[in-house]
C-alpha positions in Angstrom: -166.0 -92.5 -13.7 -168.0 -95.7 -13.4 -171.7 -95.2 -13.9 -174.4 -96.8 -11.9 -175.5 -98.9 -14.9 -172.0 -100.2 -15.3 -171.9 -101.4 -11.7 -174.7 -103.7 -12.5 -173.1 -106.6 -14.5 -174.4 -110.1 -15.0 -176.4 -110.2 -11.8 -173.5 -109.1 -9.6 -174.3 -105.5 -8.6 -171.7 -103.7 -6.4 -174.3 -102.3 -4.0 -176.8 -103.2 -1.3 -180.6 -102.7 -1.2 -182.1 -100.7 1.6 -185.3 -99.3 3.1 -185.8 -96.4 5.4 -188.6 -96.6 7.9 -190.2 -94.4 10.5 -190.3 -95.8 14.1 -192.9 -94.1 16.4 -192.6 -94.6 20.1 -196.3 -94.9 20.1 -197.1 -97.3 17.3 -193.8 -98.9 16.2 -192.7 -99.3 12.6 -194.9 -97.6 10.1 -195.7 -99.4 6.8 -193.4 -102.3 7.7 -195.2 -104.8 5.4 -195.1 -102.4 2.5 -191.3 -101.8 2.9 -190.6 -105.5 3.2 -192.7 -106.2 0.0 -190.7 -103.5 -1.9 -187.4 -104.9 -0.7 -188.4 -108.4 -1.7 -189.5 -107.2 -5.2 -186.1 -105.4 -5.7 -184.3 -108.5 -4.6 -186.2 -110.6 -7.1 -185.5 -108.1 -9.9 -181.7 -108.4 -9.2 -182.0 -112.2 -8.8 -181.0 -112.1 -5.1 -182.2 -114.7 -2.7 -182.7 -112.8 0.6 -184.6 -113.9 3.7 -187.3 -111.3 4.4 -188.0 -113.1 7.7 -184.4 -112.4 8.8 -184.7 -108.8 7.8 -187.9 -108.4 9.8 -186.3 -110.1 12.8 -183.3 -107.8 12.6 -185.6 -104.8 12.7 -187.5 -106.1 15.7 -184.3 -106.9 17.6 -182.9 -103.4 16.8 -185.9 -101.6 18.3 -184.8 -102.4 21.9 -182.2 -99.6 21.5 -184.7 -96.9 20.6 -188.2 -98.1 21.3 -189.1 -95.1 23.5 -188.3 -92.3 21.0 -189.2 -91.5 17.4 -186.5 -92.7 15.0 -185.5 -92.8 11.4 -184.4 -96.4 10.8 -182.5 -97.8 7.9 -182.2 -101.5 7.1 -179.6 -102.5 4.5 -179.3 -105.9 2.9 -176.4 -107.2 0.8 -176.5 -109.6 -2.1 -175.3 -112.3 0.2 -178.2 -111.6 2.7 -176.2 -109.8 5.3 -178.5 -107.4 7.2 -177.4 -104.1 8.9 -179.8 -101.8 10.8 -178.9 -98.3 11.8 -181.0 -95.5 13.3 -181.0 -91.8 14.1 -183.4 -89.5 16.0 -186.4 -88.3 13.9 -185.8 -84.5 13.5 -188.0 -81.9 11.8 -187.3 -80.6 8.3 -186.1 -77.1 7.6 -189.0 -74.6 7.2 -189.1 -73.3 4.5 -187.8 -76.3 2.6 -185.8 -75.1 -0.4 -185.4 -77.1 -3.6 -183.7 -76.5 -6.9 -183.9 -78.1 -10.4 -181.0 -80.4 -11.2 -178.4 -79.1 -13.6 -178.3 -82.2 -15.7 -180.8 -84.9 -16.7 -181.0 -88.5 -15.4 -181.2 -91.4 -17.8 -184.8 -92.8 -17.5 -183.6 -96.2 -18.7 -181.3 -96.7 -15.7 -182.9 -99.6 -13.8 -181.3 -98.5 -10.5 -183.6 -95.4 -10.4 -186.5 -97.8 -9.8 -185.0 -99.4 -6.7 -183.6 -98.2 -3.4 -179.9 -99.1 -3.5 -176.7 -97.8 -1.9 -175.4 -96.8 -5.3 -176.5 -93.2 -5.2 -174.2 -91.5 -7.7 -177.0 -89.9 -9.6 -178.4 -88.3 -6.5 -175.1 -87.3 -4.9 -173.9 -85.6 -8.1 -177.2 -83.7 -8.5 -176.9 -82.4 -5.0 -173.3 -81.4 -5.4 -174.0 -79.5 -8.7 -177.2 -77.7 -7.5 -175.7 -75.4 -5.0 -177.1 -74.6 -1.5 -180.6 -76.1 -1.0 -182.4 -78.8 1.0 -183.1 -81.1 -2.0 -183.0 -81.3 -5.8 -185.7 -82.0 -8.3 -184.6 -84.4 -11.0 -185.6 -84.5 -14.7 -184.8 -86.9 -17.4 -183.4 -86.8 -21.0 -186.8 -85.9 -22.3 -187.2 -82.9 -20.0 -189.7 -84.7 -17.8 -189.7 -84.2 -14.0 -189.1 -87.4 -12.1 -188.4 -87.2 -8.4 -186.3 -85.5 -5.8 -183.2 -87.0 -4.3 -185.1 -88.1 -1.2 -188.8 -88.1 -2.1 -191.5 -88.3 -4.7 -192.9 -85.1 -6.2 -196.5 -83.9 -6.1 -197.6 -80.9 -8.2 -200.8 -79.0 -7.5 -202.4 -76.7 -10.0 -205.9 -75.3 -9.7 -206.9 -78.1 -7.3 -205.5 -80.9 -9.5 -202.8 -83.1 -8.0 -200.3 -84.8 -10.3 -197.3 -87.0 -9.7 -194.7 -87.9 -12.4 -195.2 -91.2 -14.2 -193.0 -94.2 -13.3 -192.1 -94.4 -17.0 -190.1 -91.3 -16.6 -187.5 -93.2 -14.5 -187.9 -93.0 -10.7 -188.7 -94.9 -7.5 -192.3 -95.8 -6.8 -192.4 -94.5 -3.2 -194.7 -96.2 -0.8 -196.5 -93.0 0.2 -196.8 -92.0 -3.4 -198.5 -95.3 -4.2 -200.8 -94.9 -1.3 -202.0 -91.5 -2.7 -202.5 -93.1 -6.1 -204.5 -96.0 -4.5 -206.7 -93.4 -2.7 -207.1 -91.5 -6.0 -205.8 -88.3 -4.3 -203.3 -87.8 -7.1 -203.0 -88.9 -10.7 -199.9 -90.0 -12.7 -198.9 -87.7 -15.5 -196.0 -86.5 -17.6 -194.9 -83.3 -16.0 -192.5 -81.1 -17.9 -190.5 -78.1 -16.6 -193.0 -75.6 -17.9 -195.9 -77.2 -16.0 -193.8 -77.4 -12.9 -193.0 -73.7 -13.1 -196.6 -72.8 -13.7 -197.9 -74.9 -10.7 -199.6 -73.4 -7.8 -197.5 -75.4 -5.3 -195.0 -78.2 -5.2 -194.9 -80.9 -2.6 -192.7 -83.8 -1.7 -193.8 -87.1 -0.1 -192.2 -90.2 1.3 -193.1 -92.8 3.8 -190.9 -91.4 6.6 -191.9 -87.8 6.4 -195.4 -87.9 4.9 -196.2 -84.9 2.6 -194.5 -81.5 2.9 -194.5 -78.3 0.9 -191.4 -77.1 -1.0 -190.1 -73.7 -2.1 -188.5 -73.8 -5.6 -185.5 -71.6 -6.0 -184.8 -70.5 -9.5 -181.4 -69.2 -10.6 -181.1 -66.8 -13.5 -177.8 -65.6 -14.8 -177.1 -62.0 -15.7 -173.6 -61.8 -17.0 -171.4 -62.8 -14.0 -174.2 -62.1 -11.5 -176.6 -64.8 -10.4 -180.0 -64.0 -9.0 -182.1 -66.4 -7.0 -185.8 -66.1 -6.8 -188.4 -68.1 -5.0 -191.7 -68.9 -6.7 -194.5 -67.5 -4.7 -196.9 -69.9 -3.0 -194.3 -72.5 -2.3 -193.7 -71.7 1.4 -193.2 -74.8 3.6 
């Protein structure tokens, strides 16, 4: 199996960059400038020469198809600068929102974890291995919590709010960075023991905002597997 790191070779990655935005019928694109800035930073990292003006124009042209309803909009940009915009209706998340811990660690040195790309093997494999749930909480080779497959992680314990450090190997989400800038959360190394002892676990991204998660633990007793939910994690 080809790994994500192997697909990045000599500045010729076999994937595209993308951003996912929230479109509100009353208000338009949320955090558009921040998304374009992150896209441009990722393009620079991979030595791609993309036209952010063309990406912004494509988003503005696409809005004619959905401007009167809330949407989840994805803009994808290839290495050659080709832009593709897709959208789907904005729908509510399940309540409660169930998450599980990943079965296997991620490699914190993998540069693709720090960028939004269409090469999502790490996330797809974690979801497939975890069993029934809404999302999976990832951890690295050092046992440090990183992110979920679709959001950043916030951990609250006795009124203190923490989010995993970027050095653990993860995407710096736009909503995550906003909370850091506002000093509502602090970066920290969060191991599994701290996660399990937390009063609550939350997820956050720029499309959904912040929402509470319910962590489901699996414990094996011979051939029988028992699932338990940590109290206080109701969505």
